[in-house]
C-alpha positions in Angstrom: 261.9 123.8 -7.6 263.2 125.9 -10.4 266.3 126.4 -8.3 267.2 122.7 -8.3 268.0 123.0 -12.0 270.1 125.9 -10.9 272.1 123.5 -8.8 274.1 122.1 -11.5 274.4 125.8 -10.9 273.4 126.7 -7.4 274.8 129.4 -5.3 274.6 129.2 -1.7 275.8 127.2 1.0 278.9 124.4 4.3 290.1 121.2 9.5 293.0 122.3 8.4 295.4 124.0 10.8 294.8 127.6 11.8 297.2 130.2 10.5 300.2 131.0 12.7 299.6 133.9 15.1 300.7 137.3 13.9 301.1 140.6 15.7 298.1 142.1 13.9 295.6 140.6 11.5 296.1 141.4 7.9 294.0 144.4 6.8 290.7 143.6 5.2 290.5 144.3 1.5 288.5 147.4 0.5 284.8 146.8 0.6 283.7 146.2 -2.9 281.9 149.0 -4.5 278.6 148.4 -6.3 278.8 148.2 -10.1 275.7 148.8 -12.1 273.8 145.5 -12.7 275.0 145.4 -16.3 278.6 145.5 -15.0 278.4 142.4 -12.8 280.1 140.5 -15.6 279.4 137.3 -17.4 280.7 135.2 -14.6 280.0 137.4 -11.5 282.5 138.9 -9.2 286.0 137.4 -8.9 287.1 136.2 -5.5 290.5 135.0 -4.5 291.4 131.3 -4.2 294.0 131.6 -1.5 292.2 130.7 1.8 293.3 133.7 4.0 292.5 136.2 1.2 289.2 134.5 0.6 288.4 134.6 4.3 289.2 138.4 4.4 286.9 139.0 1.4 284.1 137.1 3.0 284.6 138.9 6.4 284.6 142.3 4.7 281.5 141.5 2.7 279.6 140.3 5.7 280.6 143.4 7.7 279.3 145.6 4.9 275.9 143.8 4.7 275.6 144.1 8.5 276.4 147.8 8.6 273.2 150.0 8.6 275.4 153.0 7.6 276.2 151.4 4.2 274.2 152.4 1.2 271.9 149.8 -0.6 274.2 149.6 -3.6 277.2 148.9 -1.3 275.3 146.2 0.5 274.1 144.6 -2.7 277.7 144.6 -4.2 279.1 143.0 -1.0 276.4 140.4 -0.9 277.1 139.4 -4.5 280.7 139.0 -3.7 279.9 136.9 -0.7 277.5 134.8 -2.8 280.2 133.9 -5.2 282.6 133.1 -2.4 280.1 130.8 -0.7 279.3 129.1 -4.1 283.0 128.4 -4.7 283.2 126.8 -1.2 280.0 124.8 -1.8 281.4 123.4 -5.1 284.9 122.8 -3.6 284.3 121.7 0.0 288.0 120.8 0.4 288.6 124.5 0.5 286.3 125.2 3.3 288.3 124.2 6.4 291.3 126.6 5.8 288.9 129.4 5.1 287.0 128.8 8.3 290.3 128.6 10.2 291.1 132.1 9.0 287.8 133.6 10.0 286.7 134.9 13.4 284.0 132.7 15.0 281.0 134.9 14.1 281.7 135.3 10.4 283.0 131.7 10.3 279.7 130.4 11.7 277.7 132.3 9.1 279.9 131.1 6.3 279.7 127.5 7.4 275.9 127.7 7.7 275.5 129.1 4.2 278.0 126.8 2.6 276.5 123.8 4.3 273.0 124.8 3.1 274.4 125.1 -0.4 275.9 121.6 -0.2 272.6 120.2 0.9 270.9 121.8 -2.1 273.6 120.7 -4.5 273.2 117.1 -3.3 269.6 117.4 -4.5 270.6 118.5 -8.0 269.9 116.3 -11.0 272.8 115.5 -13.2 276.1 117.4 -13.7 276.8 120.7 -15.4 276.3 120.6 -19.1 277.1 123.0 -21.9 273.6 124.7 -22.1 271.8 127.4 -20.2 268.2 127.0 -19.3 265.0 128.3 -21.0 264.4 130.7 -18.2 263.3 134.3 -17.8 265.0 136.4 -15.2 263.3 139.5 -13.8 263.9 142.2 -11.3 262.6 141.0 -7.9 260.3 143.2 -5.8 262.3 145.7 -3.6 263.4 144.3 -0.3 261.1 146.6 1.7 258.1 145.5 -0.3 258.9 141.8 0.0 259.6 142.1 3.7 256.1 143.7 4.1 254.5 140.8 2.2 256.2 138.3 4.4 255.0 140.2 7.5 251.4 140.3 6.1 251.5 136.5 5.6 253.0 135.9 9.1 250.3 138.1 10.7 247.6 136.2 8.8 248.8 132.6 9.0 251.4 132.5 11.8 254.3 131.3 9.6 257.5 133.2 10.5 258.4 135.8 7.9 262.0 134.5 7.8 260.8 131.0 6.8 258.8 132.5 4.0 261.8 134.5 2.8 264.0 131.5 2.9 261.5 129.4 0.8 261.3 132.3 -1.7 265.1 132.4 -1.8 265.5 128.7 -2.5 262.7 128.4 -4.9 263.3 131.3 -7.3 266.0 133.5 -5.8 263.2 135.7 -4.3 261.3 136.0 -7.6 264.2 136.5 -10.0 263.6 133.3 -11.8 260.2 133.7 -13.5 259.9 130.3 -15.0 258.2 127.0 -14.4 260.1 124.1 -12.9 260.8 120.9 -14.8 257.9 119.3 -12.9 255.5 122.1 -13.8 255.6 124.2 -10.5 254.9 127.8 -11.1 255.3 131.3 -9.6 257.8 132.8 -7.2 257.0 130.3 -4.5 256.8 127.3 -7.0 253.4 125.7 -6.6 252.1 122.8 -8.5 248.8 124.0 -10.1 246.7 121.3 -8.3 248.2 122.4 -4.9 247.6 126.0 -5.7 243.9 125.3 -6.5 243.6 124.1 -2.9 245.7 126.6 -1.0 246.1 129.6 -3.3 243.1 131.5 -1.9 241.8 132.2 -5.4 244.8 134.4 -6.2 247.3 134.6 -9.1 250.0 131.9 -8.8 252.5 134.3 -10.5 251.7 137.3 -8.3 254.3 137.7 -5.5 251.8 138.7 -2.8 249.3 136.0 -3.7 252.1 133.4 -3.9 253.5 134.3 -0.5 250.1 134.2 1.1 249.4 130.9 -0.6 252.7 129.5 0.7 251.9 130.6 4.2 248.5 129.1 4.0 249.9 125.8 2.8 252.6 125.7 5.4 250.2 126.5 8.2 247.8 123.7 7.0 250.7 121.3 7.5 251.8 122.7 10.9 254.2 125.4 9.8 252.8 128.0 12.2 254.4 126.1 15.1 258.1 125.3 15.8 257.2 121.7 16.4 255.4 121.4 13.1 257.7 123.5 10.9 260.0 120.7 9.7 257.1 118.6 8.7 255.5 121.4 6.8 258.6 122.2 4.9 259.0 118.5 4.1 255.5 118.6 2.6 256.7 121.6 0.5 259.6 119.6 -0.8 259.9 116.0 0.3 263.6 116.0 1.2 265.3 116.6 4.5 268.1 118.4 2.8 265.6 121.0 1.6 264.3 121.4 5.1 267.8 121.9 6.5 268.7 124.4 3.9 265.5 126.5 4.3 265.9 126.4 8.1 269.6 127.5 7.8 268.8 130.6 5.7 265.8 131.3 7.8 267.8 131.1 11.0 270.3 133.6 9.8 267.6 136.1 8.9 265.9 135.5 12.2 269.2 136.2 14.1 270.0 139.3 12.0 267.4 140.9 9.7 270.1 142.5 7.6 271.0 139.0 6.3 267.7 139.3 4.4 269.1 142.3 2.5 272.2 140.2 1.6 270.1 137.3 0.3 267.8 139.6 -1.6 270.8 140.8 -3.6 271.9 137.4 -4.7 272.0 137.0 -8.4 271.1 134.1 -10.7 274.1 132.0 -11.8 274.0 128.7 -13.8 277.1 126.5 -13.7 278.1 124.9 -17.1 281.1 123.4 -18.7 282.0 127.0 -19.5 282.0 127.8 -15.8 279.6 129.9 -13.7 277.4 132.0 -16.0 275.6 135.1 -14.8 272.0 135.2 -16.0 271.1 138.9 -15.6 267.8 140.6 -15.4 266.4 140.5 -18.9 267.7 137.0 -19.6 264.8 135.5 -21.5 265.4 132.4 -23.6 262.4 130.4 -24.8 264.7 127.4 -25.5 268.0 126.2 -23.9 271.0 127.9 -25.4 274.6 126.9 -25.5 276.6 128.8 -22.8 279.4 129.6 -25.3 276.9 131.2 -27.7 275.3 133.3 -24.9 278.7 134.4 -23.6 279.9 135.3 -27.1 276.7 137.4 -27.6 276.8 139.2 -24.2 280.5 139.4 -23.1 282.2 142.8 -23.5 284.3 143.0 -26.7 
């Protein structure tokens, strides 16, 4: 997976006494407005460290994503804020319990599910954050409506649930944002090894989103992924690690329970964690060789 390199860098993922009762809950912070993509900043949105304030930020962001009356830019901005909050909790699991204690059960369950998935993926990462950014190319993903239609087409043809395909796409390449090969040579938005693609790619283009999604559905079905009983086995064939299976299932379950969660995941950006902190790799990032994070930040940060 390309995204496993991201895990010195990854995003997503899962005590303490509850706060004392008060007459009324503290007001939620204003819902973040959506900055243009070139204003996300070199390190992404800033979220509070204090547990109750962080819980309120997460709750407000989740409510915005879930609200069909909100505009796509508002949803995307809220999802990006939540993404960074989840990442901070995944990298600092000691902070999770007091945040969960300050959240209502529904938002708390979602937060715990995403942070736990992130912890599983982080545990699969190779090495620790270094001082370099990867030789990657980051592109604009297909619009959410187009991707959702492709997942549906694959589900209709092969019987693999659309939300499972979306979750694989999310974990592998952030739904197509990372247009680079993995360290092991896997390619395309669904990260196929060329030999596997030759058997399951249906003669399509490994780098084409539609072809890749259909190929992934074909591969998963061939390994039992069109049935609930066989899905875990099929995902383990996709990546031979139970932590990968748990993470994909976690994201898929959230999208199955509430399809608007897909819109939130679709908005997640690409970040790479380095000794210089979390670095945002925006659309247009295209480095043929690894580059020092400090040099990239010096070149791109506002002056």
